[in-house]
C-alpha positions in Angstrom: -29.0 222.0 -7.2 -27.2 219.1 -8.8 -24.1 219.6 -10.9 -26.1 219.0 -14.1 -28.8 221.7 -13.1 -26.0 224.1 -12.1 -24.4 223.6 -15.5 -27.6 224.5 -17.3 -28.3 227.7 -15.4 -25.9 229.9 -17.4 -27.4 228.7 -20.6 -31.0 229.3 -19.4 -30.0 232.8 -18.2 -28.3 233.5 -21.5 -31.4 232.3 -23.4 -33.7 234.5 -21.3 -31.4 237.5 -21.8 -31.5 236.9 -25.6 -35.3 236.7 -25.5 -35.5 240.0 -23.6 -33.1 241.7 -26.0 -35.2 240.4 -29.0 -38.4 241.7 -27.4 -36.8 245.1 -26.8 -35.5 245.3 -30.4 -39.0 244.5 -31.8 -40.6 247.1 -29.5 -38.0 249.7 -30.6 -38.5 249.0 -34.3 -42.3 249.2 -33.9 -42.0 252.5 -32.0 -39.6 254.0 -34.6 -41.9 253.0 -37.4 -44.9 254.5 -35.6 -43.0 257.7 -35.0 -41.8 257.8 -38.7 -45.4 257.3 -39.9 -46.6 260.1 -37.6 -43.9 262.4 -38.8 -44.8 261.7 -42.5 -48.4 262.6 -41.7 -47.3 265.8 -40.1 -45.0 266.7 -43.0 -47.8 265.9 -45.5 -50.2 268.1 -43.7 -47.7 271.0 -43.5 -46.8 270.8 -47.2 -50.5 270.6 -48.1 -51.2 273.8 -46.1 -48.1 275.6 -47.6 -49.1 274.6 -51.1 -52.7 275.8 -50.6 -51.5 279.1 -49.3 -49.1 279.7 -52.2 -51.8 278.6 -54.7 -54.3 281.0 -53.1 -51.7 283.9 -52.8 -50.6 283.5 -56.4 -54.1 283.2 -57.9 -55.8 286.5 -58.3 -58.7 287.9 -60.3 -59.3 291.6 -60.0 -63.1 291.5 -59.9 -63.2 289.0 -57.0 -60.9 290.9 -54.6 -62.9 290.2 -51.4 -62.8 286.4 -51.9 -59.1 286.7 -52.5 -58.5 288.3 -49.1 -60.9 285.9 -47.3 -59.2 282.8 -48.8 -55.7 284.0 -47.8 -56.8 285.0 -44.3 -58.3 281.5 -43.7 -54.9 279.9 -44.5 -52.7 282.4 -42.5 -52.1 283.0 -38.8 -50.6 285.5 -36.4 -49.3 288.8 -37.8 -49.6 287.6 -41.4 -53.4 287.1 -41.0 -53.7 290.6 -39.5 -51.6 292.1 -42.4 -53.8 290.4 -45.0 -56.9 291.6 -43.3 -55.6 295.2 -43.3 -54.3 295.1 -46.9 -55.7 297.4 -49.5 -55.6 296.0 -53.0 -54.1 298.1 -55.8 -56.7 299.9 -57.8 -54.4 299.6 -60.8 -55.0 295.8 -60.7 -58.6 296.4 -61.3 -58.0 299.0 -64.0 -55.6 296.7 -65.8 -57.9 293.7 -65.3 -55.1 291.7 -63.7 -55.4 288.0 -63.4 -52.9 285.4 -62.1 -53.2 281.7 -61.8 -50.7 279.6 -59.8 -49.9 275.9 -60.1 -47.8 274.3 -57.4 -45.0 272.2 -59.0 -43.3 270.8 -55.9 -42.8 271.3 -52.2 -40.1 270.3 -49.7 -40.2 270.3 -45.9 -36.9 271.9 -44.8 -37.7 271.9 -41.0 -40.3 270.1 -39.0 -41.3 269.8 -35.3 -44.6 268.9 -33.7 -46.0 272.5 -34.0 -43.8 274.3 -36.5 -42.6 273.7 -40.0 -40.8 275.4 -42.9 -41.7 274.4 -46.4 -40.2 275.5 -49.7 -42.8 275.6 -52.5 -42.0 275.9 -56.2 -44.9 277.2 -58.3 -45.6 278.4 -61.8 -47.6 281.6 -62.0 -49.4 282.6 -65.2 -50.3 286.3 -65.4 -52.6 288.2 -67.8 -53.5 291.9 -67.9 -54.6 294.5 -70.3 -52.9 297.8 -70.9 -55.6 300.4 -71.5 -53.2 302.8 -73.2 -52.2 300.1 -75.8 -55.6 298.5 -76.0 -54.1 295.0 -76.0 -53.8 292.0 -73.7 -50.4 291.1 -72.1 -49.3 287.8 -70.6 -46.3 286.2 -69.0 -45.4 283.5 -66.6 -42.8 283.1 -63.8 -41.5 280.2 -61.7 -41.3 281.1 -58.0 -39.8 279.5 -55.0 -41.6 280.6 -51.9 -40.5 279.7 -48.3 -43.4 279.4 -45.9 -43.0 279.2 -42.1 -46.1 277.5 -40.5 -47.4 276.8 -37.1 -50.0 274.3 -36.0 -53.0 275.8 -34.2 -55.8 273.5 -33.1 -54.6 270.8 -35.4 -54.5 273.1 -38.5 -51.3 274.3 -40.1 -51.3 278.1 -40.8 -48.7 280.1 -42.7 -47.3 282.8 -40.4 -44.5 284.0 -42.6 -43.6 283.8 -46.3 -40.6 284.9 -48.3 -40.2 284.9 -52.0 -36.9 283.1 -52.4 -36.7 283.5 -56.2 -38.7 284.4 -59.3 -37.6 283.9 -62.9 -39.4 284.4 -66.1 -40.4 281.3 -68.0 -40.9 281.1 -71.7 -44.5 279.9 -72.2 -43.5 277.8 -75.2 -40.8 275.9 -73.3 -42.3 275.7 -69.8 
């Protein structure tokens, strides 16, 4: 090697190292973006499942009790599914013609892994019933925060535990 070629060698090596670092940086950014997009998809699927369960759980019409239990069982897993299947609905609900309708207002993923998630769901529930002794219809609404723990089974998110975090009456006129 001539003295001119030897003088260029450190520059060529430095340029090659810079190119290698640039390629590694681009690969890392692409990998991180792909992981982030996959995580967003996972979170979206978990929140959709939790919201569907809270909506189904909070929407009830006394005459269609069988469909109520079937819809809940399809969204639940583990011991919760077994408990729903074994549940007996209150006959007073039928006598009082109870009806509840639930609208999900928001949801937040509070924990997420590949196969488990925890989602907080805020929902507004409107309730109607009649009191046979008074002969008049009653109504009210509440805002609930429900915490759902989910697991992924065969690519489907199922609620395996729920906890009513809070419930407060809401003035129907102010909502």
